[in-house]
N, C-alpha and C positions, 0 to 999 in steps of 0.2 A: 321227664316231666318233673321229678321233683329236683333237681337242678334250673330248669326252666323256673319253678316256683322260689327257689331261693333268690334266682336273680332279681324277679319280681319284687319280693321284698326290699332287695337291697335299693333297687332304682326308686321304690317310694319313697323309702327312709331318705333317700340323698337328696331329692327334690321335695321333700316336707316344709322344711324351712322357707323354700321360696315360695311354695303355695300360701302358705300363711304369709308371709309378706307380700305377696300380690294382693290378699284379699285387705291386707291391712296399709296399702300404699298409700303414698302424700302425693304432692305436687310434682315431687323430684321425678316419679315415675314417668311424668308424661314428656320428658326431654328424653331421646333415645339413648344418648353417650351415657349419660347420666344413671338411666335406669338398666343400660346394659350391663353397665360396670358394676352397679349395685347387684344384680342378679349372679353375675360370675362370685361375689362377696358371699354372697348366700349358699350359693351351689358348693362352694370352698367349706364352708362352715359346717354344712350337711355331710361333707364327704367326711373331714377330719373327725367330726364327732362319731361317724357309722365305723370308722376305723377301729374304733375301741371293742366295738361287737366282733370284727373280723376275726380278731388276734384273742377272743375270750373264752376260746376253748368249746365253743358248742359242738356237740358230738355229733348232732345232726346234719350239720352243715360240713363238718369233716369228712362224715360218711357219704356226703353227696357228692365230693369234691377231691377229697384228700388232702391232708395238712397242708402238703408243700405247695398244692395249686391254691391253696387259702393265701399262702405268706406271700406266694408270688402276686396273687391279685392285690393284697395288701400292699405291696412295694409300688406297683401301678399307679394304684388310687390314691398313693400319698404323692407321687410323681405328679399325677393329675391334680392334685388339689393344691400343690404348690403352685403350678401354672395358673390356675384360677385364682389365686392370691396376687401372683406377681402381674396378670392381666388386669386384677380389680385395681390395685394401685397404680397400674400407669395409666389407668381412664380416668382416674378420680382423685389423685393425689399430686398437687402441682411440683411437689418436691421430693426427694428422697426421704422416706419417713424417719422421725427421730424417736426412738424408744426412750430419750429423756425430755421430750419436748411437755411445755407445762400443759398444753392442752389436752385434757384428758382422751378425747376422740381418738387426737394424732398418736399420742402415746399408746393407748390400748391397741390400734392398727400396726402400730411400728414393732410393739413387741411381738403380737402373734406373726409379722412377717419375718421376722429375724429369727424367731425361733424355728418357725417351719423350714427357713433356709439350714441354720445349724442341725435340725432334725435331719433331713436329707443328706447333707452331706456327710455327718457321721456316720449314716447307714451305710451309704455307697461307698463311702473310704476307709470304713473301720479298721480293717487290717492295714492300708496304705499309713493312717494315721497312729498305728500300733497298740489301739485301745484294747484292752481285754474285754472279753464278754461281759462279764460283770459288771464293768464301768460303763460299757455302751448301754446295757440295759438300763441301768439306773438313771443315765444320761438320757435315753429314749423316751422313760415313762416321764421324766420329769418334764421333757420340753412338749411332749403330747400333752400332758396336761395344761402347761403353761398357753398352749397354742389355743386350746377349747376354750379356756377361762379366758383370756385376754379377747378372744373374736367375739363372745357372748359379752363380755365387758362393753366392747367398740358398737356392736349393734345396739343393746341396751341403752347406750347413751345416745344413739343416731336417733333410734325411734321416739316419736311423740307419745305422749301418756295415751292418748286415743288410741294408739295402735295396739290395742290388747293383743291380737291374735299373734302378731310378730313377736311381743314380749314374751308371751308365754310359749311359742314354739322356740324361743333361746333358751327360756328355762328348762322346758322339758328334755332339750336335746344336750345339754351341758348336764344335768342331772342325771340322763341314763348312761352319758359317756363314762361319768365318774363313779356311777353305780356299777357299771360293767367292771371297772379298774378294781374297787373296792371288792367285788364278789372274786375276783380273781387273786387278788393279794392278800385278803382278808379270811373271807366267807370260806374259800375252797381250803386254804390252809387248816383253817380250824377243825373243817369236817375231816382232813385227813390226819389231824393229832389223834382222832378216835379210830383209826386205822393204821397203827404203825408198823414198823419193817424192820427186822434186827439183820445186821449182816452177822452172816454165819461163817463166810469165807471169802478172802481177797483173794485171788487166783492168779499169778501171772501166767500167762498164755503163751509170751515172747511176742516178738513182731511190735513191741513197745504197747500191749493190749494187756490190760486187766480186766477179768470177770469176776462181778461182785453177785455171790450167790446171797439173796434175801429169804428171810422166811415171815411169814405173816406172823403178828402177836395177837394172840385173840381175836381173829375174824378171818373169814374164810379164803382169804386170798384175793387174788386177781382173775376177773374172768376175760381174757384177751384172745384176741384172733392171731394166727402166726403170722408176723410181720408187722404188729401194731409197734408202737412206740408208747414210753410214758413221761412224764417231767420227774426228774430227780432230784430233790434238795438235800444235801449233806451238809450243810453249814451247821454251825451252832448258834446262830442270830435268829432262831426262831423262825416266827412269819416274814422277817425281812431277808432269809436267807434267799441267793438266787438259785433261779432252779435252771436244768440243763433237760434238753430233748435226749431221749436215750432209747434205742429199740430194745427192745426184750429180743435176747439171744435164743431163749429155751423155749421147750414146747409147753402148750397150755396144758396138756396132759401129766406135765410133770407134778406129782402130787394134787393134781386138780387144780393148780394155781396158786396154792399155798406156798410154794417155792418157787422163784424166777430167777434167773440169771441175766444180768445186763453185762454186755461187752463193749468196754471204753478202752478207745486208741489215744495215746498221748498226743493231742493236737493242740493243745493249749496250756496257761498256767492252771488252770483246774484239773483238767485231766492229766496232767505232767507231774502237779507237786501234790496237789490234795488227794486225789482219788487211790494212789500208791500208799499213802499214809492212813488209810481209814482201817481201821483195828475191827475182829471180830467182836460183836456186843453192841457196835454202836446203831444208834436209832436215826433212822432214814424216815424220809418222807416221800411217797409217789402219789402223783395226778395223773389218773388215766385209765384205761387206755385211748390211744387216739390213733387216728390215723385209716386210711381205705387201701394200705398197701399189702393186701391178704388174699389168697387164693379161695377164701371161705366164702361159698355162695357164688364163687364165679364157674358157671359150666366151660369146661375144657377138657378135651381128652390129653392132653400133654401140657405139661409146663415146661417154660425155658425161662431160666433166671439167670440174669446177665449182672455181674458184680465186680466193683472196683474198689480194692482198697478196704477200708472199714464197711463198705456198704455192701460188704459180703453177710453182716449180723442177721438182717432179716431174714437171709437165704438160709441161715443155719436153723433159724426158728420154724421156717417151712419146712424144710427137710425133715428136721426132728419131729415134726407134728405128723408128716406123712408116715415115718417110720411107726411111731406109736399108734396111728389108727389103720396100719396095715394097708396104706394107700398105693397100691401098686401099678399108678399111672405112670407113663413114661417122664421121665423130666431130665432135662439137661441144665448142667449148671457150667456157664462160662465165668471164672474166675479171675481178674486180672490183678498184678501186682508186681512189685519190683523184683522180688526173688520169692524162692519158696521159704528162707528165712523170715521174710516179712510178709508171708502169706497165712494170716491166723486161721486156726482149724484147719489147716490143709490135711493132716493126718486123718483128723476125724471124718472128714468130707471121703476120703478114701476108704473109710472102713466101713461108712454107710452104703457103699455099692453092695455089700452084702446083703443089706437088708431092702433096698429100694431099686428099682428100676431105672438107675443113676446112670447118665453119660455125663464125664467130669472132663472139662476142659480147663488146663491152666495154661495161664497166658502171662509168662514172665518175660520182664525187660532185661533181666542178666540173671538168665538159669544156670544151675550148675552144670558141670560137664556131665554128659552122659544122661542125662535127664530128659525122658520123653514127654516133651511138652511144647506147646506154641510159642515161639520166640518172637519179642518186640511189644508191641502195643496190639491193643484188641482191634482189628481192621474187618472190614467188609470181606475180604476173603477167609479169613479165620471164620467168621460168622456163617458164609455160605458151605464151608467144608463141614461143618459139623451142625448144621440146623436139619431138622427134617425136610424130607422133600415136599410133603403136602402141610402148608402151615394153617390152611384155614379154621384147624381144630385146636390150636393153639393158643396159649394164653401167656404173654411175655411181661416179665418183671424184671425192672432196670432199677439199678441203684449203685452210684459211686461219684465220682468227681463230675463236674459239670461239662469238661471237655469231652469225656468218656461218653457221656449219656446224649450229648447233641450229635457226638458222630454215629452211636447206635440207632438214635432215633430217624438220622438222615438213610441209613441201612436198610432199615426196617420199611420204611416208606417207600424205597427203592425195590424191594421186594414184595410189595403188595400188601404188608400187613395194614388191617385196619386199626385205626387209633384206639376202635372198642377194645381191641387186644391187646393192648399194652397199658400196663400200669407203672408208674415211676414214683420213687421218692429220692429226693435230694436232701442229702445230708449237711449239705453247707450254706444251709439258708440263714442260719443265725451264727 
């Protein structure tokens, strides 16, 4: 019911500008092709404006769907909005819009169109273009603001002075979209400055992974559920410093959340160059917690954790929380990695078998000789060999590279596992 309610709010918000434009309609609406093209433009404006809300870190929405589901939905709606814009232009523009046109109406529409194209292209092919995460994020935000402002400008010029409801809708949606960005980039960071964190240890875990141990300074720390993540800012540029989504790797019971551990694998410029150079005593900002990838509040007699590579980080938090809470439920951890040398926390997981009812299944592509592990990739046969016979009362948590997660999803479906039993977290969405 909560998810349906959020979908209803989203749908109403998207069609809000179109509804306002309908009540303020002019003679143009009496011609079907023109009216249909205009309607597509209004829906596109509503979609792009509401997109700001989808990524504004509303905890209630993230709890209903999960942060990765919201980001996937954000992507899908951006593609849909671009399709609406292209269809709008195809129906109403006599030629390819020129962003340098003298006429303000054509110029504003052309700027919105090409900014939308650039936003989608730079997001879908970011890695192929060789853009760093920081560069892409700055460009993404600038293009998003350009789209909404230029679309609002375009519609404002188009509407007649007496079409007051349409003009008010344009102003309201543009203002709300920019306000959402303002809250995320200015208000929230200012609030975070009142709850600083100090780096007390920067630990090399091997496997190209660093663990940052942070301690709360002057506040009671972070109340989070095992498996959740935070947005971490390590830069010196104050409020303009880029933020990175990092899963909390420690137990919520560690000093009551006053000390937390963040495990970061070297996957890009920031994690490879900036993170290892951080020194104890550095002040960092944290925004969170976020995400619904947690067993807390989930009724299950048994947990099955399936991780690939750095996707094992939330599993560590879950297992440590189970140990600290004396949780004796059966739990199975499937951990896929290239080799033991690249399997972070492998030795720690083996020690946890003494404290938990834990079955540990390593799956290594290149295992060392003589090691008793599964070899190759995580396959349906390996899962079937180690999964419990009765899956009805198990809850599954899957995190890792997209190909692995897609394969696991197919296998679980074949085994009759219900979608309500599976929670996922994709670490390569941004």
